[in-house]
Every structure is written in structure tokens, then in C-alpha cells.
Phi, psi and omega in degrees: 000124185248336183222132175228164178231154178229143175212161175244146185211160181077200179293139179288157178212143180300127183114347178300320179296322177297324179290316176303314180303316181294320179296313183296312186284328174294318179299313180296320178299326181273002178080027182250140172285138182233138182238144175257133177255117180275145177066035170059220182295329178296320178291329177295322180287322186265006174077026176279069187235128181218149179292140179242144178243175180302320181289344178296336183244020176289141173062035177239350187299333183266358186265140174282182181071206178210127180292340178270002179062170179214150181200154173278153180221100176292328182294326181291343178287347180259154178296322180298320178294318180292325178294321178297318178298316179299316181298321180290323176296319178296322179300324179273356180074023183282128186251350181204156184227140168248119182252117181257116182173203183241214187303312181295321178299315182288328176297315177297319181295322180296313180296318181298318179294317182296328182274323189235350170075013177284121181304131182223135173233136181261158171236133189284088181255094177196142181285345189284341181057038186250020182257125177291139177110004176206141180296320180223150176259158181292121179107342182297312183299319179294316181299319179297315181292326175296313179295321181295320178299318179293318180297319177302318181289322178294324179299325179300312181285331176297316180291323182294330184243009181055051184251158172254119182253131171256116185248119182266128177243167180290154181144072181294320181238356186227137180258015184299315181296313180301317183293314182294313182282340173292317177293311182293332182264003177068036182292148177283329179216149173229129182243122189224159182295332187285340181235152180283131180274123180261094184294329178297320178293321179298313180298315180299316181294320179298322178294321179288325181295338180300337180285335184240338182228141180264346180220160180214150175243127177238121181261128184239122170287139187302337183263015179300144186293341178275353179118186177281182185298319181297313181295317180293320179302316180297320179296314182290317180302318180296323183278327178292320174051056178235101184297341181274348183262131179266134177247132182229155179233136172230125176254116185284327172060218192283357174298337180290340180271342186258183176096165179293131179294147176291168178301320181299318180291323179295318180292314179301314180299319180294319179294316181293319180297315178296317181296326180296315179295314180297324178296319177299318181291335178274000178093007178282156181192164177057041183210173179244140173267118179227182179234122178235126182052038176084357183245143177290132177227154177246122183243130179305142178307323181303321178283321179301320183277321191268338185260127179289147178265119187280141173287156178278125183299325181293334176293320178294322178294323181302317180301312183295317185287317187277353183270355184288000000 
């Protein structure tokens, strides 16, 4: 293998640049030409492909976002679009691909490999930490710490005014961010898609908590079955029916995707990027390079996409026990 390409796709996550850097410099160290594809699958179709050198990735390890940009591509969902992408890769002589992204990215990579056979290895770039085959995904640690910093500040004003705050974090299908920053931020309740939210219990507990606590923090993952933070707040406020108690909502939104990646995310991204290149050289393909129990592992895309990643039961217990 003499030429490989790297791209980022889906939602951006802190640490993607560190992963790009690792792919580029590992390739050069191994004597391989490396190309960057801008704007994900859309860039692959439209020929946004350029040769990268060591200096191309200088001074990016500490930066959030992705220097290769990211975009959705409806055209890549069609066979004609994927054929166009394949023809352009062939034109550049590219023999292998490193795809940095999440579930959607890997789904596209799996189909592309099955149809055209270009060896592809993924790196888990998503803040949601919802990909099977790795303990943590690139960007998750940074997103949790970003949300936690905001929650700490909100708790100060909640305590000052005896308020109940409902704080919405990202997590349409995954409650990992909500659970981690809920534990770290000392939340009284955490509401996540993976477990059923019992609003009657929440209302009862809030009424009881008034005897021992004057303020409360409730962390809501955006994908909870009862709705977002605003909707849940209205439901709870109506049932608590206490005119003296103030209810507030804060939606953290896309600040969780930005910012300088933590050391943990930089190291994880670097390890995955290097492992992806080495995996291609060893003949691996149609899989993701992740880290489980401190060791690099390669998991088939089929499992990454198809197997749900289970939450840790002891984390769920921690919320209940420590909130009293």
C-alpha cells in the first residue's frame, strides 16, 4: 500500500484534529503518501482531495473542530454517488481509507467497502460515546468536562436563589454525557434515553428534598422519552405546584462539541489514528480501531453499528445513592 486518504464525517468532536495528525504522520513515518479529503463523503464525490505533509498538521493537536471539515452527503447515499467517489479515489491512486466519525460514517464506509473493496478502517470520533468496540470515543471526555464546567457555574446561581435547574446536554440516543456529568456535577436526577423516566418519582423526591436542600440540578439528555429539558420542566413544575419555587432551564447545545480537547482525548485520538494506519498495512479492513481496557482492538463495522453500548449499572446507582 503506497497511498491512503483520511477524512472526517458526521458531527465534529474535539480530538479529530489530533487523530488526523496521527494518521498523517504515521503514514509518512511508514513511507506512505497520505491525502486529506475535505468535507467528508461529499468531498470524496467532488474531488476535494489533496496531498498532506508533516507540516500540514503542525499546531493542530490542541484545536477543536476538524481542519478537514465535515458535511452531510445525500449523494453518497446513492450507488451513483459512491461510484463517482470510487472513480476519483482511483484517479488519485488511493488504496486505503481512514474514516474518522461515528455510526453514520461507519455505515457509509461499510457499504462503500462492500461495493468497491477499498480497505477502510474507522476511528471513533463522536462526543456521544455510543460506539461499540471502544471504551471511550474521541471527544467524549472533552464534552463531559465542558458540560461539567457549565453545570458547576449553574449550581452557584441555583444555590444563591434556591432554584431548580433543568440542564439539557447532548445525547439524542445516548445518555453517556448526561450520566457522567450528572455524577461529576452532583445532580439530583439524570434523565437519559436508555432508562424510563419516572416523573412521579421525580416530583415526589423534589418535594421531599425541600426539607434538606434549597436548590436542585437535574440533567436531561436531549433524547429522553419525556422530552427535552423545557418540556420536562413544565411537566414537573405543574405537578410540584409550588409558587415559591423557581424552575429554570439551560440548554448547553453545541458548546459541548467545541473547545480544546483534553489530554485524554488527544492521547486516545493519537492512538486510534496510528492504529488505523498500522491496521491497513497489516491487511485489516472494514473495521474500527478502538481502545478497550487500555489495549488497541479492531472491531468489525457490523458490530460497531449493530451492537448497542451498554451503560454501567454502577453509574446509575451512583446517581440514586449520592443525591439524597
